[in-house]
C-alpha positions as a Markdown table, in Angstrom:
| # | Residue | x | y | z |
|---|---|---|---|---|
| 1 | Met | 31.8 | -100.7 | 92.0 |
| 2 | Ser | 34.8 | -99.3 | 93.9 |
| 3 | Asp | 35.0 | -95.7 | 95.1 |
| 4 | Leu | 37.7 | -95.0 | 92.5 |
| 5 | Ala | 35.5 | -96.5 | 89.7 |
| 6 | Thr | 32.6 | -94.3 | 90.8 |
| 7 | Ala | 34.9 | -91.2 | 91.0 |
| 8 | Gln | 36.3 | -91.9 | 87.5 |
| 9 | Asn | 32.8 | -92.3 | 86.1 |
| 10 | His | 31.6 | -89.1 | 87.7 |
| 11 | Ala | 34.7 | -87.2 | 86.5 |
| 12 | Phe | 34.2 | -88.5 | 82.9 |
| 13 | Gln | 30.6 | -87.5 | 82.9 |
| 14 | Leu | 31.4 | -84.0 | 84.4 |
| 15 | Ser | 34.0 | -83.4 | 81.7 |
| 16 | Arg | 31.4 | -84.3 | 79.0 |
| 17 | Thr | 28.8 | -82.1 | 80.6 |
| 18 | Leu | 31.0 | -79.1 | 81.0 |
| 19 | Met | 33.0 | -79.8 | 77.8 |
| 20 | Val | 36.2 | -78.9 | 79.6 |
| 21 | Pro | 39.1 | -81.0 | 80.8 |
| 22 | Val | 38.8 | -82.1 | 84.5 |
| 23 | Thr | 41.3 | -83.7 | 86.7 |
| 24 | Leu | 40.5 | -86.5 | 89.1 |
| 25 | Phe | 42.8 | -86.4 | 92.2 |
| 26 | Glu | 43.2 | -87.9 | 95.6 |
| 27 | Val | 44.1 | -86.2 | 98.8 |
| 28 | Asp | 44.0 | -87.7 | 102.3 |
| 29 | Gly | 42.3 | -90.8 | 101.0 |
| 30 | Gln | 39.5 | -88.9 | 99.4 |
| 31 | Tyr | 38.8 | -88.3 | 95.7 |
| 32 | Gly | 38.0 | -85.0 | 94.1 |
| 33 | Val | 37.5 | -83.5 | 90.7 |
| 34 | Met | 38.4 | -80.0 | 89.5 |
| 35 | Val | 38.5 | -78.2 | 86.2 |
| 36 | Ser | 42.0 | -78.9 | 85.1 |
| 37 | His | 43.2 | -75.3 | 84.6 |
| 38 | Glu | 42.2 | -74.4 | 88.2 |
| 39 | Leu | 44.2 | -77.2 | 89.9 |
| 40 | Asp | 47.6 | -76.0 | 91.1 |
| 41 | Gly | 48.8 | -79.6 | 91.9 |
| 42 | Gly | 49.8 | -78.7 | 95.5 |
| 43 | Glu | 49.5 | -81.6 | 97.8 |
| 44 | Val | 47.3 | -83.8 | 95.7 |
| 45 | Ala | 47.9 | -87.0 | 93.8 |
| 46 | Ile | 46.7 | -86.6 | 90.3 |
| 47 | Ile | 45.0 | -89.8 | 89.1 |
| 48 | His | 43.8 | -88.9 | 85.6 |
| 49 | Glu | 42.8 | -86.0 | 83.4 |
| 50 | Phe | 39.6 | -86.4 | 81.4 |
| 51 | Asp | 39.4 | -84.3 | 78.3 |
| 52 | Pro | 36.0 | -84.5 | 76.5 |
| 53 | His | 37.6 | -83.6 | 73.2 |
| 54 | Glu | 39.6 | -86.8 | 73.1 |
| 55 | Tyr | 36.5 | -88.9 | 73.0 |
| 56 | Gly | 34.6 | -87.1 | 70.2 |
| 57 | Pro | 31.4 | -85.1 | 70.5 |
| 58 | Ala | 29.0 | -85.6 | 73.4 |
| 59 | His | 25.6 | -87.1 | 72.8 |
C-alpha cells in the first residue's frame, strides 16, 4: 500500500470516527489530515475532502 493510500484510508476512518468532514492535504511531500473547517488552504495541496455523511451512517 502506498503512502497516499494509507493516508486516504486513515483520513476516511478519522472522518467516520469524528463524524465531521476532514481534508487530506500534502505539503512538502508529506500528507496531513485536518478537520475541514479549520484548514485555511494556505500553502497546501488539497487532495480530497472526506465527508462521513456522504457515505451513510457509521457502523
